[in-house]
C-alpha positions in Angstrom: 9.9 27.9 -8.8 9.0 24.3 -9.8 11.1 22.9 -12.7 8.8 21.9 -15.6 8.8 18.3 -16.9 9.9 18.1 -20.5 8.1 15.8 -22.9 9.8 13.2 -25.2 9.4 13.2 -28.9 6.9 10.3 -28.9 4.0 10.4 -26.5 1.9 7.3 -27.3 2.6 3.6 -26.6 2.3 0.8 -29.2 -1.4 0.7 -28.7 -1.8 4.4 -29.4 -2.6 5.3 -25.8 -0.7 7.9 -23.8 2.7 6.7 -22.6 3.0 6.2 -18.9 5.9 6.3 -16.4 6.4 4.3 -13.2 8.5 5.9 -10.5 10.3 4.1 -7.6 12.1 6.0 -4.9 14.2 4.8 -2.0 14.6 6.6 1.3 15.1 6.2 5.1 13.9 7.6 8.4 10.2 7.3 7.6 8.2 4.1 8.2 5.7 2.5 5.8 2.5 3.5 7.7 3.6 7.2 7.9 4.5 7.2 4.2 1.3 5.5 3.3 -0.6 8.2 5.3 1.2 10.9 3.3 0.1 9.2 0.0 -3.5 9.1 1.2 -3.4 12.7 2.3 -2.1 13.8 -1.2 -4.0 11.5 -3.5 -6.8 9.9 -1.6 -7.4 6.1 -1.5 -7.4 3.5 1.3 -4.4 2.4 3.3 -3.9 -1.4 3.7 -1.2 -2.4 6.2 0.0 -5.8 5.0 2.7 -6.2 7.6 4.6 -3.8 10.0 7.0 -2.8 7.1 4.7 -3.0 4.1 1.6 -1.0 3.1 -0.5 -0.4 0.0 -2.6 2.6 -0.8 -5.3 1.5 -3.1 -7.8 3.5 -5.2 -6.0 6.8 -5.2 -6.7 9.3 -8.0 -3.5 8.1 -9.7 -3.8 4.4 -9.0 -2.3 2.1 -6.4 0.9 2.9 -4.5 3.1 0.4 -2.6 5.4 1.2 0.3 7.7 -1.4 1.8 11.1 -2.0 3.4 13.4 -3.3 0.7 14.3 -6.4 2.6 12.6 -9.7 1.8 13.2 -11.2 5.3 11.0 -8.6 6.8 7.9 -9.7 4.8 5.8 -12.9 4.6 7.0 -14.9 1.7 4.2 -16.0 -0.6 6.2 -19.2 -1.4 5.8 -20.2 2.2 2.0 -20.7 2.0 -0.1 -23.2 0.1 -3.1 -22.5 -2.2 -5.3 -22.0 0.9 -3.0 -19.5 2.5 -1.8 -22.0 5.1 1.9 -22.2 6.1 3.9 -25.0 4.6 6.6 -24.7 7.3 6.6 -26.9 10.4 4.6 -25.3 13.3 7.5 -24.2 15.5 9.6 -22.9 12.5 6.5 -21.1 11.3 6.0 -19.4 14.6 9.7 -18.5 15.0 9.8 -17.0 11.5 6.7 -14.8 12.1 8.0 -13.7 15.5 11.3 -12.6 14.0 10.0 -10.7 11.0 9.2 -7.5 12.9 12.6 -7.6 14.6 14.4 -8.2 11.3 12.5 -5.4 9.7 13.3 -3.0 12.5 17.0 -3.8 12.4 17.1 -3.8 8.6 15.4 -0.3 8.5 18.6 1.2 10.0 20.5 0.6 6.8 18.0 -0.8 4.2 15.8 1.7 2.3 12.1 1.9 2.3 10.8 2.1 -1.2 7.7 3.8 -2.5 6.5 2.6 -5.9 4.0 5.0 -7.6 1.5 3.7 -10.1 2.4 4.3 -13.8 1.1 7.8 -14.6 0.8 9.5 -18.0 3.9 11.5 -18.9 1.8 14.7 -18.8 0.9 14.0 -15.1 4.5 13.4 -13.8 4.4 16.8 -12.1 1.6 15.4 -9.8 4.3 13.3 -8.1 6.4 16.3 -7.0 4.3 17.0 -3.9 5.2 13.5 -2.8 8.9 14.4 -2.8 8.2 17.6 -0.9 6.0 15.7 1.6 8.6 13.1 2.2 11.3 15.7 2.8 9.0 17.7 5.1 8.4 14.6 7.3 12.1 13.9 7.7 12.7 11.3 5.0 16.4 11.0 4.2 18.1 10.2 0.9 21.5 9.0 -0.3 23.4 12.0 1.1 22.3 11.5 4.7 24.7 8.6 5.6 27.6 6.7 4.1 25.4 3.6 4.6 22.6 4.9 2.4 23.0 3.6 -1.2 19.5 4.7 -2.2 18.3 5.3 -5.7 15.5 6.5 -8.0 14.1 4.5 -10.9 12.1 5.7 -13.9 10.1 3.1 -15.9 9.0 4.9 -19.1 6.7 2.9 -21.3 8.1 2.3 -24.7 6.5 3.9 -27.8 7.3 0.9 -30.0 8.6 -2.6 -30.0 10.3 -2.1 -33.3 13.9 -3.1 -33.4 15.2 0.2 -34.7 13.3 2.2 -32.0 14.7 0.0 -29.2 18.2 0.0 -30.7 18.3 3.8 -31.2 17.4 4.3 -27.5 20.0 1.9 -26.4 22.6 3.6 -28.6 21.6 7.0 -27.4 21.9 5.9 -23.7 25.3 4.3 -24.3 26.6 7.5 -26.0 25.3 9.7 -23.3 26.0 7.5 -20.2 29.4 9.3 -19.3 27.7 12.7 -19.6 24.7 11.4 -17.5 27.0 10.2 -14.7 28.8 13.6 -14.6 25.5 15.5 -14.5 23.9 13.2 -11.9 27.0 13.6 -9.6 27.0 9.9 -8.5 27.2 9.8 -4.7 30.4 8.3 -3.3 28.3 5.6 -1.5 27.2 4.3 -4.9 30.7 4.4 -6.2 32.0 2.4 -3.3 29.2 -0.2 -3.4 29.6 -0.8 -7.1 25.8 -0.8 -7.4 24.4 0.2 -10.8 27.3 -0.8 -13.1 28.1 0.9 -16.3 27.9 -1.1 -19.6 31.2 -2.7 -20.7 33.0 -0.2 -23.0 33.6 -3.0 -25.6 29.9 -3.7 -25.8 29.0 0.0 -25.9 31.4 0.6 -28.7 30.0 -2.3 -30.7 26.4 -1.2 -30.3 26.9 2.6 -31.0 28.7 1.8 -34.3 26.4 3.1 -37.1 26.9 -0.2 -38.9 25.3 -2.2 -36.0 21.7 -2.8 -37.1 20.6 -6.2 -36.0 17.1 -7.6 -36.0 15.3 -7.7 -32.6 16.2 -11.2 -31.6 19.9 -10.6 -32.3 19.8 -7.3 -30.4 18.4 -9.2 -27.4 20.8 -12.1 -27.7 23.8 -9.7 -28.0 22.6 -7.7 -25.0 22.2 -10.9 -22.8 25.6 -12.2 -23.9 27.5 -9.0 -22.9 25.3 -8.1 -19.9 24.3 -11.2 -17.9 23.1 -9.1 -15.0 20.3 -6.7 -14.1 22.9 -4.5 -12.5 23.1 -1.9 -15.4 22.2 1.8 -15.5 19.6 1.0 -18.1 18.3 -2.5 -17.3 16.5 -4.0 -20.3 15.7 -7.3 -18.8 12.1 -6.4 -18.0 11.5 -5.0 -21.5 13.1 -8.0 -23.2 11.2 -10.4 -21.0 8.0 -8.7 -22.1 9.0 -8.8 -25.8 10.5 -12.3 -25.9 10.1 -14.2 -22.7 11.5 -17.4 -24.1 14.9 -16.0 -25.1 15.3 -13.9 -21.9 14.6 -16.7 -19.5 16.6 -19.2 -21.4 19.6 -17.0 -20.6 18.6 -15.5 -17.2 17.7 -17.4 -14.1 16.6 -14.5 -11.9 13.2 -14.6 -10.2 13.2 -10.8 -9.7 12.8 -10.0 -13.4 9.3 -8.8 -14.0 8.2 -8.5 -17.6 7.2 -4.9 -18.4 6.9 -2.9 -21.6 9.2 -0.2 -20.2 12.8 1.0 -20.2 14.1 0.5 -16.6 16.3 3.5 -15.9 18.1 3.2 -12.6 19.5 6.3 -11.1 22.1 6.1 -8.3 20.9 9.0 -6.2 17.8 9.9 -4.2 18.8 13.4 -3.0 15.9 14.1 -0.6 18.2 16.1 1.6 18.7 18.6 -1.2 15.8 21.1 -1.2 16.6 22.0 -4.8 16.3 18.4 -6.0 13.2 17.3 -7.9 12.0 14.4 -10.1 11.9 16.8 -13.0 15.7 17.3 -12.9 16.4 13.6 -13.5 13.5 13.0 -15.8 14.5 15.8 -18.1 17.9 14.1 -18.6 16.1 11.0 -19.7 14.1 13.0 -22.2 17.5 14.1 -23.7 18.2 10.4 -24.3 14.9 10.1 -26.2 15.6 13.3 -28.2 19.0 12.0 -29.4 17.5 8.6 -30.2 15.0 10.4 -32.5 17.9 12.2 -34.4 19.4 9.3 -36.4 22.0 11.5 -38.2 23.4 13.0 -35.0 23.2 9.7 -33.2 25.2 7.9 -35.9 27.8 10.7 -36.0 28.2 10.5 -32.2 28.3 6.7 -32.3 31.1 6.7 -34.8 33.1 9.3 -32.7 32.5 7.2 -29.5 33.6 4.0 -31.2 36.8 5.6 -32.6 37.7 7.3 -29.3 37.2 4.1 -27.3 39.4 2.2 -29.7 42.2 4.8 -29.6 42.6 5.9 -26.0 39.5 5.2 -24.0 36.7 7.7 -23.2 38.6 10.5 -21.5 36.8 13.8 -22.3 33.8 12.1 -23.9 31.3 13.4 -21.4 32.2 17.0 -22.3 31.9 16.2 -26.0 28.5 14.6 -25.5 27.4 17.6 -23.5 28.3 20.0 -26.3 26.3 17.9 -28.8 23.3 17.9 -26.5 23.5 21.7 -26.2 23.5 21.9 -30.0 20.6 19.5 -30.2 18.5 21.6 -27.8 19.3 24.8 -29.8 18.3 23.1 -33.0 15.0 21.9 -31.4 
């Protein structure tokens, strides 16, 4: 039986249109053309092979998909061509680069993931992506649990409902309060723990933010975040959102060409469990909805924030995941 996708408390974006969610999934043992053919089979559209390790599927009934090896050296770099599309590298170096790309991609695919990026879909249509998970699994795609070398992940990019400072802050507070519980529920793969990828927020910063007395304006919220978290490597990466809201303040602090401004929360999950036949997108999405539900309950959020702050100051966060889980159970019963 397919697990249903739950809906968050707010379903429209700042313009009043239905909120959408982008989904990115990493996997191995399936190449880009085969994956693109699966997308076309499920959703229609036209496959465009951009290079041996990158394909696009355009014009599907959900929008445009992208499939590529997550390795920059395997793809032509747009910065290496001029306005007319001609190479700016010397002739021999240009030829050597192009001749090596397929080889680099083939070697890289042994340990680097392929990534499929689905177009943003309305929250009510998320279930339409589940056949893609089943199709990848049926064709032999492998996830994080298939090898100690596979540090693969799943990312959700839910569009925000508001750019208001209190809305953004409440969701950050909620995530920080629930992060230990989320890590327990997700069962972070040992590969991810060893690699150090997707780091938790510093406890000192989390305790400061979840304090009910912390109510900065939006610019101060962004500045405080950047001061304590000068890296995209966070479980909830707010760089894309803050770059969309205030490009000037973000890029004055961050010199990272990979930051793409987007009006979304960038929720980075450490596991892509394609090898588990019981795993689905809904399981992880529904946990995110719990973050949004707690964010919408200011009284409970402040109470939990004060308890988190006090516990972190006294003896660290031992046992906090269980306490947060009990509060979520009460929240679900109350709803």
